[in-house]
LUMFIKOL-433198 format. One record per residue: residue in three letters; x, y, z of N, C-alpha, C, O, CB in turn. Coordinates in nm, 4 decimals. Glycine has a CB too. Layout:
<zados>
ZADO ALA X Y Z X Y Z X Y Z X Y Z X Y Z;
...
</zados>
This chain:
<zados>
ZADO UNK -1.7471 7.8906 -3.0623 -1.8570 7.7958 -3.0593 -1.8126 7.6639 -3.1221 -1.7461 7.6621 -3.2257 -1.9805 7.8527 -3.1325;
ZADO UNK -1.8505 7.5541 -3.0576 -1.8165 7.4215 -3.1084 -1.8915 7.3908 -3.2367 -2.0084 7.4272 -3.2498 -1.8468 7.3151 -3.0040;
ZADO UNK -1.8263 7.3243 -3.3323 -1.8997 7.2822 -3.4520 -2.0015 7.1746 -3.4157 -1.9784 7.0948 -3.3249 -1.8025 7.2299 -3.5607;
ZADO UNK -2.1133 7.1727 -3.4864 -2.2174 7.0730 -3.4607 -2.1747 6.9370 -3.5116 -2.1158 6.9251 -3.6191 -2.3496 7.1143 -3.5258;
ZADO UNK -2.2050 6.8345 -3.4334 -2.1793 6.6974 -3.4746 -2.2815 6.6592 -3.5812 -2.3981 6.6980 -3.5733 -2.1855 6.5996 -3.3530;
ZADO UNK -2.2373 6.5836 -3.6800 -2.3270 6.5383 -3.7858 -2.4358 6.4502 -3.7270 -2.4082 6.3584 -3.6498 -2.2494 6.4626 -3.8950;
ZADO UNK -2.5593 6.4790 -3.7644 -2.6729 6.3990 -3.7203 -2.7161 6.3102 -3.8359 -2.7218 6.3560 -3.9500 -2.7907 6.4891 -3.6713;
ZADO UNK -2.7462 6.1854 -3.8085 -2.7870 6.0905 -3.9113 -2.9386 6.0837 -3.9144 -3.0027 6.0646 -3.8111 -2.7260 5.9502 -3.8858;
ZADO UNK -2.9954 6.0994 -4.0323 -3.1405 6.0989 -4.0473 -3.1812 5.9966 -4.1523 -3.1042 5.9641 -4.2426 -3.1922 6.2390 -4.0855;
ZADO UNK -3.3022 5.9471 -4.1388 -3.3542 5.8483 -4.2327 -3.4460 5.9131 -4.3359 -3.4732 5.8551 -4.4410 -3.4289 5.7382 -4.1578;
ZADO UNK -3.4929 6.0328 -4.3053 -3.5893 6.0985 -4.3924 -3.5232 6.1482 -4.5204 -3.4016 6.1662 -4.5263 -3.6560 6.2143 -4.3195;
ZADO UNK -3.6029 6.1695 -4.6195 -3.5561 6.2174 -4.7493 -3.5037 6.3593 -4.7381 -3.5563 6.4405 -4.6620 -3.6683 6.2106 -4.8530;
ZADO UNK -3.4011 6.3878 -4.8136 -3.3440 6.5227 -4.8114 -3.4162 6.6170 -4.9069 -3.3779 6.7333 -4.9194 -3.1962 6.5175 -4.8466;
ZADO UNK -3.5199 6.5686 -4.9743 -3.5922 6.6560 -5.0656 -3.6679 6.7628 -4.9872 -3.7157 6.7382 -4.8764 -3.6891 6.5745 -5.1534;
ZADO UNK -3.6779 6.8796 -5.0452 -3.7429 6.9920 -4.9791 -3.8922 6.9675 -4.9636 -3.9579 6.9174 -5.0549 -3.7188 7.1208 -5.0569;
ZADO UNK -3.9444 7.0030 -4.8480 -4.0880 6.9913 -4.8209 -4.1377 7.1283 -4.7790 -4.0713 7.1991 -4.7033 -4.1180 6.8833 -4.7101;
ZADO UNK -4.2552 7.1654 -4.8288 -4.3117 7.2968 -4.7995 -4.4600 7.2807 -4.7683 -4.5339 7.2186 -4.8446 -4.2903 7.3952 -4.9186;
ZADO UNK -4.5026 7.3369 -4.6559 -4.6419 7.3303 -4.6142 -4.6936 7.4725 -4.5966 -4.6398 7.5501 -4.5175 -4.6577 7.2479 -4.4827;
ZADO UNK -4.7990 7.5058 -4.6716 -4.8589 7.6393 -4.6648 -5.0029 7.6276 -4.6179 -5.0706 7.5292 -4.6476 -4.8522 7.7107 -4.8024;
ZADO UNK -5.0501 7.7291 -4.5437 -5.1907 7.7290 -4.5040 -5.2800 7.7353 -4.6283 -5.2579 7.8183 -4.7165 -5.2208 7.8480 -4.4090;
ZADO UNK -5.3787 7.6493 -4.6351 -5.4683 7.6448 -4.7506 -5.5559 7.7695 -4.7541 -5.6117 7.8102 -4.6522 -5.5560 7.5177 -4.7469;
ZADO UNK -5.5673 7.8293 -4.8713 -5.6561 7.9427 -4.8914 -5.6060 8.0738 -4.8346 -5.6779 8.1736 -4.8390 -5.7865 7.9126 -4.8325;
ZADO UNK -5.4848 8.0767 -4.7815 -5.4333 8.2008 -4.7245 -5.3587 8.2780 -4.8320 -5.2705 8.2231 -4.8981 -5.3409 8.1726 -4.6032;
ZADO UNK -5.3933 8.4040 -4.8500 -5.3329 8.4826 -4.9568 -5.2340 8.5862 -4.9057 -5.1720 8.6558 -4.9861 -5.4400 8.5506 -5.0362;
ZADO UNK -5.2175 8.5986 -4.7755 -5.1259 8.6981 -4.7197 -4.9807 8.6555 -4.7329 -4.9508 8.5420 -4.7701 -5.1587 8.7235 -4.5739;
ZADO UNK -4.8924 8.7469 -4.7023 -4.7490 8.7200 -4.7063 -4.7035 8.6845 -4.5654 -4.6662 8.7730 -4.4883 -4.6692 8.8428 -4.7621;
ZADO UNK -4.7061 8.5571 -4.5312 -4.6715 8.5116 -4.3976 -4.5246 8.4721 -4.3904 -4.4598 8.4465 -4.4919 -4.7600 8.3942 -4.3565;
ZADO UNK -4.4745 8.4679 -4.2680 -4.3370 8.4278 -4.2421 -4.3201 8.2790 -4.2734 -4.4113 8.1994 -4.2512 -4.2978 8.4579 -4.0952;
ZADO UNK -4.2026 8.2425 -4.3250 -4.1690 8.1024 -4.3469 -4.0789 8.0572 -4.2339 -3.9749 8.1180 -4.2083 -4.1006 8.0808 -4.4852;
ZADO UNK -4.1180 7.9517 -4.1669 -4.0396 7.8940 -4.0579 -3.9635 7.7743 -4.1150 -4.0219 7.6865 -4.1786 -4.1315 7.8515 -3.9360;
ZADO UNK -3.8319 7.7725 -4.0910 -3.7471 7.6639 -4.1420 -3.7296 7.5586 -4.0333 -3.6829 7.5888 -3.9235 -3.6084 7.7181 -4.1889;
ZADO UNK -3.7673 7.4348 -4.0646 -3.7451 7.3202 -3.9781 -3.6332 7.2399 -4.0429 -3.6487 7.1926 -4.1555 -3.8767 7.2337 -3.9582;
ZADO UNK -3.5206 7.2237 -3.9735 -3.4081 7.1519 -4.0326 -3.4375 7.0013 -4.0368 -3.5274 6.9522 -3.9686 -3.2783 7.1795 -3.9530;
ZADO UNK -3.3606 6.9306 -4.1175 -3.3817 6.7858 -4.1316 -3.3625 6.7121 -3.9995 -3.4336 6.6155 -3.9719 -3.2867 6.7288 -4.2365;
ZADO UNK -3.2672 6.7563 -3.9175 -3.2482 6.6886 -3.7893 -3.3644 6.7160 -3.6941 -3.3998 6.6294 -3.6140 -3.1165 6.7327 -3.7252;
ZADO UNK -3.4237 6.8341 -3.7014 -3.5429 6.8636 -3.6218 -3.6608 6.7790 -3.6699 -3.7361 6.7245 -3.5891 -3.5780 7.0142 -3.6298;
ZADO UNK -3.6759 6.7685 -3.8017 -3.7817 6.6852 -3.8593 -3.7643 6.5387 -3.8188 -3.8613 6.4705 -3.7860 -3.7824 6.6979 -4.0127;
ZADO UNK -3.6399 6.4915 -3.8215 -3.6115 6.3520 -3.7843 -3.6427 6.3282 -3.6368 -3.6952 6.2227 -3.6013 -3.4638 6.3167 -3.8135;
ZADO UNK -3.6117 6.4237 -3.5517 -3.6430 6.4093 -3.4092 -3.7938 6.4000 -3.3881 -3.8400 6.3178 -3.3090 -3.5853 6.5275 -3.3288;
ZADO UNK -3.8706 6.4826 -3.4574 -4.0169 6.4767 -3.4482 -4.0663 6.3411 -3.4982 -4.1538 6.2800 -3.4368 -4.0824 6.5918 -3.5298;
ZADO UNK -4.0103 6.2947 -3.6092 -4.0507 6.1653 -3.6646 -4.0241 6.0517 -3.5665 -4.1105 5.9673 -3.5428 -3.9775 6.1386 -3.7959;
ZADO UNK -3.9048 6.0507 -3.5104 -3.8672 5.9415 -3.4212 -3.9423 5.9451 -3.2880 -3.9898 5.8420 -3.2403 -3.7187 5.9457 -3.3956;
ZADO UNK -3.9527 6.0635 -3.2284 -4.0134 6.0737 -3.0953 -4.1657 6.0760 -3.1003 -4.2314 6.0016 -3.0275 -3.9633 6.1981 -3.0252;
ZADO UNK -4.2218 6.1606 -3.1852 -4.3661 6.1810 -3.1853 -4.4413 6.0869 -3.2796 -4.5540 6.0474 -3.2497 -4.3960 6.3227 -3.2225;
ZADO UNK -4.3816 6.0511 -3.3917 -4.4490 5.9640 -3.4884 -4.4202 5.8165 -3.4592 -4.5118 5.7346 -3.4526 -4.4050 5.9991 -3.6316;
ZADO UNK -4.2909 5.7836 -3.4416 -4.2520 5.6449 -3.4156 -4.2678 5.6066 -3.2676 -4.2770 5.4882 -3.2355 -4.1076 5.6226 -3.4595;
ZADO UNK -4.2709 5.7052 -3.1781 -4.2889 5.6784 -3.0356 -4.1645 5.6295 -2.9629 -4.1746 5.5668 -2.8574 -4.3955 5.5787 -3.0186;
ZADO UNK -4.0472 5.6582 -3.0189 -3.9233 5.6163 -2.9538 -3.8922 5.7058 -2.8344 -3.9437 5.8171 -2.8242 -3.8067 5.6185 -3.0535;
ZADO UNK -3.8087 5.6573 -2.7456 -3.7600 5.7394 -2.6348 -3.6465 5.8276 -2.6874 -3.5945 5.8054 -2.7967 -3.7116 5.6500 -2.5140;
ZADO UNK -3.6092 5.9279 -2.6077 -3.4981 6.0138 -2.6494 -3.3680 5.9354 -2.6596 -3.2844 5.9651 -2.7449 -3.4811 6.1301 -2.5516;
ZADO UNK -3.3504 5.8370 -2.5749 -3.2289 5.7551 -2.5794 -3.2246 5.6740 -2.7088 -3.1206 5.6668 -2.7743 -3.2219 5.6610 -2.4568;
ZADO UNK -3.3376 5.6128 -2.7456 -3.3441 5.5347 -2.8698 -3.3241 5.6249 -2.9917 -3.2541 5.5875 -3.0858 -3.4793 5.4607 -2.8801;
ZADO UNK -3.3850 5.7428 -2.9901 -3.3689 5.8372 -3.1016 -3.2244 5.8839 -3.1118 -3.1708 5.8975 -3.2218 -3.4626 5.9586 -3.0842;
ZADO UNK -3.1618 5.9082 -2.9983 -3.0216 5.9518 -2.9974 -2.9308 5.8468 -3.0602 -2.8372 5.8808 -3.1327 -2.9756 5.9815 -2.8541;
ZADO UNK -2.9578 5.7198 -3.0329 -2.8785 5.6119 -3.0924 -2.8935 5.6113 -3.2437 -2.7952 5.5959 -3.3162 -2.9203 5.4758 -3.0346;
ZADO UNK -3.0168 5.6282 -3.2916 -3.0398 5.6273 -3.4367 -2.9770 5.7489 -3.5045 -2.9260 5.7385 -3.6160 -3.1899 5.6232 -3.4666;
ZADO UNK -2.9806 5.8637 -3.4375 -2.9251 5.9860 -3.4954 -2.7755 5.9999 -3.4683 -2.7098 6.0898 -3.5207 -2.9984 6.1073 -3.4408;
ZADO UNK -2.7225 5.9093 -3.3856 -2.5794 5.9043 -3.3515 -2.5328 6.0323 -3.2823 -2.4275 6.0876 -3.3142 -2.4959 5.8808 -3.4777;
ZADO UNK -2.6141 6.0777 -3.1869 -2.5807 6.1935 -3.1045 -2.6149 6.1610 -2.9592 -2.6710 6.0554 -2.9302 -2.6569 6.3214 -3.1529;
ZADO UNK -2.5812 6.2511 -2.8695 -2.6111 6.2330 -2.7274 -2.7590 6.2606 -2.7012 -2.8226 6.3359 -2.7749 -2.5226 6.3257 -2.6406;
ZADO UNK -2.8132 6.1998 -2.5967 -2.9534 6.2194 -2.5620 -2.9872 6.3654 -2.5354 -3.0953 6.4112 -2.5725 -2.9883 6.1367 -2.4413;
ZADO UNK -2.8967 6.4391 -2.4716 -2.9228 6.5807 -2.4440 -2.9320 6.6616 -2.5732 -3.0039 6.7614 -2.5784 -2.8129 6.6385 -2.3537;
ZADO UNK -2.8608 6.6202 -2.6766 -2.8708 6.6867 -2.8073 -3.0092 6.6648 -2.8663 -3.0690 6.7575 -2.9209 -2.7620 6.6344 -2.9045;
ZADO UNK -3.0601 6.5429 -2.8558 -3.1957 6.5139 -2.9044 -3.2976 6.5986 -2.8283 -3.3931 6.6490 -2.8873 -3.2289 6.3626 -2.8891;
ZADO UNK -3.2776 6.6139 -2.7000 -3.3678 6.6945 -2.6176 -3.3715 6.8395 -2.6668 -3.4786 6.8991 -2.6784 -3.3244 6.6895 -2.4698;
ZADO UNK -3.2546 6.8949 -2.6953 -3.2492 7.0335 -2.7469 -3.3129 7.0435 -2.8849 -3.3861 7.1384 -2.9130 -3.1033 7.0834 -2.7534;
ZADO UNK -3.2853 6.9453 -2.9716 -3.3400 6.9464 -3.1076 -3.4927 6.9394 -3.1040 -3.5593 7.0159 -3.1737 -3.2830 6.8287 -3.1902;
ZADO UNK -3.5492 6.8483 -3.0237 -3.6951 6.8309 -3.0214 -3.7634 6.9534 -2.9616 -3.8731 6.9895 -3.0042 -3.7334 6.7048 -2.9415;
ZADO UNK -3.7006 7.0176 -2.8639 -3.7579 7.1393 -2.8063 -3.7672 7.2494 -2.9114 -3.8697 7.3168 -2.9216 -3.6740 7.1873 -2.6866;
ZADO UNK -3.6613 7.2679 -2.9894 -3.6622 7.3679 -3.0969 -3.7677 7.3332 -3.2025 -3.8418 7.4202 -3.2483 -3.5225 7.3780 -3.1625;
ZADO UNK -3.7733 7.2053 -3.2403 -3.8669 7.1625 -3.3443 -4.0116 7.1836 -3.3014 -4.0923 7.2352 -3.3787 -3.8440 7.0156 -3.3790;
ZADO UNK -4.0447 7.1445 -3.1797 -4.1819 7.1604 -3.1315 -4.2203 7.3069 -3.1204 -4.3346 7.3438 -3.1477 -4.1991 7.0922 -2.9966;
ZADO UNK -4.1246 7.3912 -3.0801 -4.1514 7.5346 -3.0721 -4.1810 7.5911 -3.2111 -4.2735 7.6707 -3.2271 -4.0318 7.6086 -3.0085;
ZADO UNK -4.1039 7.5507 -3.3103 -4.1251 7.5986 -3.4472 -4.2606 7.5516 -3.5021 -4.3321 7.6289 -3.5659 -4.0111 7.5499 -3.5389;
ZADO UNK -4.2952 7.4260 -3.4773 -4.4229 7.3725 -3.5255 -4.5391 7.4450 -3.4586 -4.6386 7.4763 -3.5238 -4.4321 7.2206 -3.4990;
ZADO UNK -4.5270 7.4716 -3.3303 -4.6321 7.5470 -3.2598 -4.6476 7.6870 -3.3178 -4.7596 7.7345 -3.3362 -4.6004 7.5559 -3.1095;
ZADO UNK -4.5348 7.7538 -3.3469 -4.5409 7.8878 -3.4078 -4.6116 7.8839 -3.5423 -4.6914 7.9723 -3.5733 -4.3999 7.9457 -3.4250;
ZADO UNK -4.5828 7.7825 -3.6217 -4.6462 7.7688 -3.7531 -4.7970 7.7527 -3.7383 -4.8736 7.8175 -3.8096 -4.5871 7.6487 -3.8296;
ZADO UNK -4.8395 7.6675 -3.6470 -4.9821 7.6410 -3.6292 -5.0562 7.7602 -3.5686 -5.1656 7.7945 -3.6133 -5.0013 7.5188 -3.5414;
ZADO UNK -4.9978 7.8225 -3.4686 -5.0645 7.9332 -3.3999 -5.0665 8.0605 -3.4854 -5.1685 8.1290 -3.4932 -4.9952 7.9614 -3.2665;
ZADO UNK -4.9539 8.0911 -3.5489 -4.9435 8.2146 -3.6271 -4.9828 8.1976 -3.7736 -4.9748 8.2931 -3.8509 -4.8031 8.2672 -3.6196;
ZADO UNK -5.0249 8.0781 -3.8127 -5.0635 8.0447 -3.9508 -4.9519 8.0826 -4.0484 -4.9725 8.1596 -4.1422 -5.1953 8.1170 -3.9896;
ZADO UNK -4.8330 8.0262 -4.0236 -4.7173 8.0506 -4.1085 -4.6932 7.9338 -4.2031 -4.7583 7.8298 -4.1942 -4.5934 8.0756 -4.0233;
ZADO UNK -4.5984 7.9534 -4.2938 -4.5538 7.8486 -4.3850 -4.4413 7.7708 -4.3178 -4.3582 7.8300 -4.2488 -4.5070 7.9083 -4.5218;
ZADO UNK -4.4374 7.6395 -4.3369 -4.3326 7.5541 -4.2822 -4.2517 7.4960 -4.3967 -4.3068 7.4345 -4.4881 -4.3923 7.4412 -4.1938;
ZADO UNK -4.1203 7.5158 -4.3910 -4.0305 7.4626 -4.4929 -3.9282 7.3735 -4.4234 -3.8661 7.4147 -4.3254 -3.9604 7.5777 -4.5734;
ZADO UNK -3.9106 7.2526 -4.4734 -3.8159 7.1579 -4.4151 -3.6951 7.1474 -4.5074 -3.7057 7.1038 -4.6220 -3.8818 7.0179 -4.3929;
ZADO UNK -3.5795 7.1886 -4.4544 -3.4575 7.1856 -4.5344 -3.3357 7.2086 -4.4454 -3.3472 7.2612 -4.3347 -3.4632 7.2916 -4.6463;
ZADO UNK -3.2194 7.1688 -4.4951 -3.0935 7.2025 -4.4321 -3.0632 7.1278 -4.3038 -3.1288 7.0298 -4.2686 -3.0910 7.3449 -4.4049;
ZADO UNK -2.9617 7.1773 -4.2353 -2.9145 7.1133 -4.1127 -2.7861 7.0381 -4.1382 -2.7498 7.0120 -4.2529 -3.0204 7.0187 -4.0564;
ZADO UNK -2.7174 7.0033 -4.0309 -2.5898 6.9313 -4.0435 -2.6151 6.7813 -4.0360 -2.5842 6.7160 -3.9363 -2.4895 6.9751 -3.9325;
ZADO UNK -2.6719 6.7285 -4.1438 -2.7183 6.5897 -4.1440 -2.6589 6.5094 -4.2592 -2.6182 6.5628 -4.3624 -2.8697 6.5854 -4.1515;
ZADO UNK -2.6562 6.3805 -4.2362 -2.6268 6.2848 -4.3429 -2.7436 6.1881 -4.3456 -2.7916 6.1441 -4.2411 -2.4882 6.2097 -4.3203;
ZADO UNK -2.7888 6.1553 -4.4654 -2.9047 6.0673 -4.4810 -2.8601 5.9229 -4.4812 -2.7694 5.8852 -4.5554 -2.9817 6.0995 -4.6100;
ZADO UNK -2.9254 5.8400 -4.3962 -2.8993 5.6967 -4.3920 -2.9730 5.6349 -4.5103 -3.0940 5.6528 -4.5242 -2.9449 5.6324 -4.2547;
ZADO UNK -2.9012 5.5630 -4.5949 -2.9643 5.5027 -4.7128 -2.9707 5.3519 -4.6969 -2.8815 5.2897 -4.6392 -2.8875 5.5397 -4.8417;
ZADO UNK -3.0778 5.2948 -4.7491 -3.0903 5.1505 -4.7562 -3.1197 5.0804 -4.6256 -3.0953 4.9603 -4.6136 -2.9687 5.0957 -4.8113;
ZADO UNK -3.1716 5.1523 -4.5270 -3.2050 5.0871 -4.3996 -3.3534 5.0858 -4.3796 -3.4017 5.0353 -4.2783 -3.1371 5.1571 -4.2818;
</zados>
């Protein structure tokens, strides 16, 4: 398997955790990597095209397409199954000062 190319992200590398309010059960934790979070931020929050997002993340457009598909699937699972969402990890470098 080919090693993953480093993805450049603007978001903070600090850990983020989202839990369903008032839920006391032991639910599954879904991990959203920083590059998946960045793809959601760029495409869905900022409204960029996949080509524009790919330029910012310094990867190919098809890579952004795969990343956003995985990210949206994970977010849907969290919302539908009432799971915990944790944002961490991934093969990323954080862009500073931009």
